[in-house]
C-alpha positions as CSV (number, residue, x, y, z in Angstrom):
1,X,-112.7,166.5,26.1
2,X,-109.0,166.5,26.5
3,X,-107.0,163.3,27.0
4,X,-103.5,162.1,26.2
5,X,-102.8,158.3,26.3
6,X,-99.2,157.4,27.2
7,X,-96.6,156.0,24.7
8,X,-93.2,154.7,25.5
9,X,-90.1,154.0,23.5
10,X,-90.7,150.9,21.4
11,X,-88.0,148.2,21.5
12,X,-88.3,148.0,17.7
13,X,-89.5,150.7,15.3
14,X,-88.4,149.8,11.8
15,X,-92.0,149.5,10.7
16,X,-94.9,151.3,12.2
17,X,-97.2,148.2,12.3
18,X,-95.1,146.8,15.1
19,X,-93.7,150.1,16.5
20,X,-97.2,151.2,17.4
21,X,-98.2,148.2,19.6
22,X,-94.7,148.1,21.0
23,X,-94.9,151.8,22.0
24,X,-98.1,151.0,23.9
25,X,-96.6,148.0,25.6
26,X,-93.5,150.0,26.5
27,X,-95.7,151.9,29.1
28,X,-96.1,148.6,31.0
29,X,-92.8,147.3,32.4
30,X,-94.3,143.8,33.0
31,X,-94.9,143.4,29.3
32,X,-91.2,143.2,28.6
33,X,-91.0,139.5,29.2
34,X,-93.5,138.9,26.5
35,X,-91.8,141.1,24.0
36,X,-88.4,139.5,24.7
37,X,-90.0,136.0,24.3
38,X,-91.1,137.0,20.9
39,X,-89.4,139.2,18.2
40,X,-86.9,136.4,17.7
41,X,-87.7,135.3,14.1
42,X,-86.9,137.3,11.0
43,X,-88.2,136.8,7.5
44,X,-86.8,137.8,4.2
45,X,-89.3,138.0,1.3
46,X,-88.0,136.4,-1.9
47,X,-90.1,139.1,-3.8
48,X,-87.8,141.8,-2.5
49,X,-87.2,144.6,-3.4
50,X,-90.8,144.6,-4.7
51,X,-92.3,143.5,-1.3
52,X,-93.7,146.2,1.0
53,X,-91.8,144.5,3.8
54,X,-88.7,142.9,2.2
55,X,-87.0,142.0,5.6
56,X,-88.6,142.2,9.0
57,X,-89.6,140.5,12.2
58,X,-92.0,137.7,11.8
59,X,-95.0,137.3,14.1
60,X,-98.2,135.6,13.2
61,X,-100.0,138.8,14.3
62,X,-98.2,141.8,15.7
63,X,-101.4,142.9,17.5
64,X,-101.6,139.7,19.5
65,X,-100.3,140.1,23.1
66,X,-101.7,139.2,26.5
67,X,-101.1,142.8,27.4
68,X,-103.1,144.2,24.5
69,X,-106.8,144.4,23.9
70,X,-107.7,144.8,20.2
71,X,-111.0,145.7,18.6
72,X,-110.8,145.0,14.9
73,X,-113.1,146.8,12.5
74,X,-112.7,148.1,8.9
75,X,-113.5,151.1,6.8
76,X,-116.5,149.1,5.5
77,X,-117.8,148.5,9.0
78,X,-117.4,152.2,9.9
79,X,-119.4,153.1,6.9
80,X,-122.1,150.4,7.5
81,X,-122.8,151.7,11.0
82,X,-122.8,155.3,9.9
83,X,-120.0,156.3,12.3
84,X,-118.3,159.6,12.0
85,X,-114.6,158.8,12.0
86,X,-113.7,161.9,14.1
87,X,-116.4,161.1,16.7
88,X,-115.5,157.4,16.7
89,X,-111.8,158.1,17.3
90,X,-112.5,160.8,19.9
91,X,-114.8,158.6,22.0
92,X,-112.3,155.7,21.6
93,X,-109.5,157.7,23.0
94,X,-111.8,158.8,25.8
95,X,-112.3,155.2,26.7
96,X,-108.6,154.5,26.7
97,X,-108.3,153.0,23.2
98,X,-105.6,154.0,20.6
99,X,-107.2,154.2,17.1
100,X,-105.0,152.5,14.5
101,X,-105.9,153.2,10.9
102,X,-104.7,154.4,7.5
103,X,-105.0,158.0,6.4
104,X,-103.9,159.9,3.3
105,X,-100.8,161.8,4.3
106,X,-101.5,164.4,1.7
107,X,-103.7,166.0,4.3
108,X,-101.5,165.5,7.4
109,X,-99.2,168.4,8.3
110,X,-95.7,167.3,9.2
111,X,-95.7,164.3,6.8
112,X,-93.5,164.2,3.7
113,X,-96.5,164.0,1.3
114,X,-98.3,166.9,2.9
115,X,-100.0,168.9,0.0
116,X,-97.5,167.3,-2.4
117,X,-98.9,163.9,-3.3
118,X,-101.4,161.3,-2.1
119,X,-100.1,158.4,0.0
120,X,-101.9,156.0,2.3
121,X,-100.1,155.3,5.5
122,X,-100.9,153.9,8.9
123,X,-101.1,156.1,11.9
124,X,-101.8,155.8,15.6
125,X,-103.9,158.3,17.4
126,X,-102.9,158.8,21.1
127,X,-104.7,162.0,22.2
128,X,-107.5,164.4,21.6
129,X,-108.1,168.0,22.5
130,X,-111.6,169.3,21.7
131,X,-110.8,172.8,22.9
132,X,-108.1,173.0,20.2
133,X,-110.0,170.7,17.7
134,X,-106.9,168.4,17.4
135,X,-105.7,164.9,17.6
136,X,-102.3,163.7,18.7
137,X,-100.9,161.5,15.9
138,X,-98.0,159.1,16.3
139,X,-95.8,158.0,13.4
140,X,-92.9,158.8,11.2
141,X,-92.7,162.5,10.2
142,X,-91.2,164.3,7.2
143,X,-87.8,164.3,8.8
144,X,-87.8,160.6,9.5
145,X,-88.4,160.8,13.3
146,X,-91.0,158.6,15.0
147,X,-92.9,160.9,17.3
148,X,-96.2,162.5,18.1
149,X,-97.5,165.6,16.2
150,X,-100.7,167.6,16.6
151,X,-103.1,167.4,13.7
152,X,-106.5,169.2,13.3
153,X,-109.6,167.0,13.6
154,X,-110.7,168.4,10.2
155,X,-107.4,167.3,8.6
156,X,-107.9,163.8,10.0
157,X,-111.5,163.7,8.6
158,X,-110.2,164.8,5.1
159,X,-107.3,162.3,5.3
160,X,-109.7,159.5,6.1
161,X,-112.3,160.4,3.4
162,X,-109.6,160.8,0.8
163,X,-108.9,157.1,0.9
164,X,-112.2,156.5,-0.8
165,X,-110.8,158.3,-3.9
166,X,-107.1,157.3,-4.0
167,X,-105.4,154.0,-4.2
168,X,-105.5,152.2,-0.8
169,X,-105.3,148.5,0.1
170,X,-105.2,149.0,3.9
171,X,-108.7,149.0,5.3
172,X,-108.1,148.3,9.0
173,X,-109.7,150.5,11.7
174,X,-108.4,148.9,14.9
175,X,-108.4,150.1,18.5
176,X,-105.7,149.1,20.9
177,X,-106.0,149.3,24.7
178,X,-103.5,148.2,27.3
179,X,-104.6,145.3,29.6
180,X,-103.2,146.1,33.0
181,X,-104.4,142.8,34.5
182,X,-102.4,140.6,32.1
183,X,-99.5,138.4,33.1
184,X,-96.7,136.7,31.2
185,X,-93.3,135.5,32.4
186,X,-90.3,134.6,30.3
187,X,-89.7,130.8,30.2
188,X,-86.3,129.4,29.2
189,X,-87.7,126.5,27.2
190,X,-89.9,128.8,25.1
191,X,-87.1,131.1,24.1
192,X,-84.7,128.2,23.7
193,X,-87.2,126.5,21.3
194,X,-87.4,129.7,19.2
195,X,-83.6,129.8,19.1
196,X,-83.5,126.3,17.8
197,X,-86.0,127.2,15.1
198,X,-84.0,130.3,14.2
199,X,-80.8,128.3,13.9
200,X,-82.4,125.7,11.6
201,X,-84.1,128.3,9.4
202,X,-87.4,126.6,10.2
203,X,-90.6,128.2,8.9
204,X,-92.5,129.2,12.1
205,X,-95.7,129.9,10.2
206,X,-96.1,126.2,9.8
207,X,-97.1,126.1,13.5
208,X,-100.2,128.2,12.7
209,X,-101.0,126.7,9.3
210,X,-104.5,125.7,10.7
211,X,-105.2,129.5,10.6
212,X,-103.5,130.5,7.4
213,X,-101.4,129.1,4.6
214,X,-97.7,128.8,5.2
215,X,-95.8,132.1,4.6
216,X,-92.9,131.3,2.3
217,X,-89.8,133.4,3.3
218,X,-86.2,132.8,4.2
219,X,-86.3,132.6,8.0
220,X,-83.7,132.8,10.8
221,X,-80.1,132.1,9.8
222,X,-81.3,131.4,6.2
223,X,-82.2,135.1,5.9
224,X,-78.5,135.9,5.8
225,X,-78.2,134.4,2.3
226,X,-80.5,137.0,0.6
227,X,-79.3,139.7,3.0
228,X,-75.7,139.1,1.8
229,X,-76.9,139.2,-1.8
230,X,-78.6,142.5,-1.3
231,X,-75.6,144.1,0.4
232,X,-73.2,142.8,-2.2
233,X,-75.4,144.1,-5.0
234,X,-75.7,147.5,-3.3
235,X,-72.0,147.8,-2.9
236,X,-71.5,146.9,-6.6
237,X,-74.1,149.5,-7.6
238,X,-76.6,146.9,-8.8
239,X,-79.2,147.5,-6.0
240,X,-81.0,150.6,-4.8
241,X,-80.3,152.1,-1.4
242,X,-82.8,150.8,1.2
243,X,-81.8,151.2,4.8
244,X,-84.6,149.0,6.0
245,X,-82.5,145.8,5.6
246,X,-79.7,146.9,7.9
247,X,-82.0,148.8,10.2
248,X,-84.0,145.6,10.9
249,X,-80.7,143.6,11.3
250,X,-79.6,146.2,14.0
251,X,-83.0,146.1,15.7
252,X,-82.9,142.3,15.9
253,X,-79.4,142.3,17.5
254,X,-80.3,145.1,19.9
255,X,-83.3,143.0,21.0
256,X,-81.1,140.0,21.3
257,X,-78.8,141.9,23.7
258,X,-81.9,142.9,25.8
259,X,-83.1,139.3,25.7
260,X,-79.8,137.8,27.0
261,X,-79.7,140.4,29.8
262,X,-83.1,139.0,30.9
263,X,-82.1,135.4,30.3
264,X,-79.0,135.8,32.4
265,X,-81.3,136.7,35.3
266,X,-83.1,133.4,34.9
267,X,-80.0,131.3,34.1
268,X,-76.7,133.0,35.3
269,X,-74.7,130.6,33.2
270,X,-75.9,132.6,30.1
271,X,-74.4,135.9,31.4
272,X,-71.0,135.5,29.6
273,X,-72.9,135.6,26.3
274,X,-74.2,139.1,27.0
275,X,-70.9,140.7,25.9
276,X,-71.0,138.7,22.7
277,X,-74.5,140.0,22.0
278,X,-73.3,143.6,22.6
279,X,-70.4,143.1,20.2
280,X,-72.8,141.7,17.6
281,X,-75.1,144.7,18.2
282,X,-72.1,147.1,17.7
283,X,-71.3,145.5,14.4
284,X,-74.9,145.7,13.3
285,X,-75.3,149.4,14.1
286,X,-72.0,150.1,12.4
287,X,-73.4,148.5,9.3
288,X,-76.5,150.5,9.5
289,X,-74.8,153.8,10.2
290,X,-72.1,153.1,7.7
291,X,-74.6,152.6,4.9
292,X,-76.4,155.9,5.9
293,X,-73.0,157.7,5.7
294,X,-72.1,156.0,2.5
295,X,-75.3,157.1,0.8
296,X,-75.7,160.5,2.3
297,X,-72.1,161.8,2.5
298,X,-70.5,160.2,-0.6
299,X,-69.2,156.9,-1.5
300,X,-67.1,155.6,1.4
301,X,-64.4,153.2,0.5
302,X,-64.2,152.2,4.2
303,X,-67.8,151.0,4.1
304,X,-67.2,149.1,0.9
305,X,-64.3,147.3,2.3
306,X,-65.7,146.6,5.8
307,X,-69.4,145.8,5.1
308,X,-69.3,142.2,4.0
309,X,-66.7,141.1,6.6
310,X,-68.7,142.8,9.3
311,X,-71.9,141.1,8.2
312,X,-70.1,137.7,8.3
313,X,-68.9,138.5,11.8
314,X,-72.4,139.2,12.9
315,X,-73.5,135.9,11.4
316,X,-70.7,133.9,13.0
317,X,-71.2,135.5,16.4
318,X,-75.0,135.0,16.4
319,X,-74.7,131.3,15.4
320,X,-72.2,130.6,18.1
321,X,-74.1,132.5,20.8
322,X,-77.4,130.9,20.0
323,X,-75.9,127.4,19.9
324,X,-74.3,127.9,23.3
325,X,-77.5,129.2,24.7
326,X,-79.5,126.3,23.4
327,X,-77.1,123.8,25.0
328,X,-77.2,125.7,28.3
329,X,-81.0,126.0,28.3
330,X,-81.3,122.2,27.6
331,X,-79.1,121.6,30.7
332,X,-81.1,124.0,32.9
333,X,-83.6,122.3,35.2
334,X,-87.2,122.9,34.3
335,X,-90.5,121.2,35.1
336,X,-92.1,122.4,31.9
337,X,-92.1,120.3,28.7
338,X,-90.0,121.7,25.9
339,X,-92.8,121.6,23.4
340,X,-95.7,123.0,25.4
341,X,-97.1,126.5,25.5
342,X,-94.8,128.2,23.0
343,X,-95.9,131.7,22.0
344,X,-96.9,132.4,18.5
345,X,-93.7,134.1,17.4
346,X,-94.5,135.9,14.2
347,X,-96.8,136.2,11.1
348,X,-97.7,138.4,8.3
349,X,-97.3,142.1,9.1
350,X,-100.6,142.6,7.1
351,X,-102.5,140.9,9.9
352,X,-101.8,143.9,12.1
353,X,-102.3,146.4,9.4
354,X,-100.3,146.6,6.2
355,X,-98.0,149.4,5.3
356,X,-95.8,151.3,7.7
357,X,-92.1,151.7,7.8
358,X,-89.4,154.3,8.1
């Protein structure tokens, strides 16, 4: 059998656990409204830098989407039914499912740990070629690029079996498949409600506390407090380099620009805010790239001088833009109650498979 399942450019890619489903959803243009109605909240873990995800998007479950069918199993289930992992993944791809599981990258060519050290990491399989005896594997490679590579089926089998022997706390074996018959339209009151939560620093996990305990983090605008602290400590030489903080900040502002472009189609009065979002995105990417340059090319006095004022400008612009948007959305005519049918915005990354990242 030979089959390649399509992948698109994910709207966010800082961590693989959300980049993978977003890459699948990117193949369906109609799914964009759902994506832009979510990925609004961010969460900063007070356990950072020891947290596996110190700062990231918050969704209750990154694998929940009207456009995504998900079959959730585990390594234990695979063992109980006596399934061969290669045959299981092969047949799943043949049926249109993308297997999502953890493998030991020690056995995966093209990954940084290959034949050097053992490391469990999540991967997405998107293709199979029995003539060549290979799988197409999607994820971050040794050079830091998110792309597909070709890996032998025997290598995948070894990488899967190895996790019985090395440290691993990620047991998910999931299967994603696009739902072409789904529907979801962006609704102003839903997005406006999420903006209000973001501006107040509300804990969105409280809306799903019948399913799990509250997830204690700094949310929304409150996340800027620890983010400022991290950046200040880094500039002073008191915190280790970790590009994930500013990368997530940039992804969030890039998504905000895309979101306001769509909102302006529904409410033209919001169109003037698009340029503000673009300016905010420009500042955020300058922060991210400035930190990369500062770390890789030598200590840059320009970054040291500009980083904190630029972060404050991002904060000030975002608060102003979202407040204006909330006021305009409140004035916009709608027949839908402001508190009904809100999407679940964001929960622990571990619900969709722990691990992942750049």
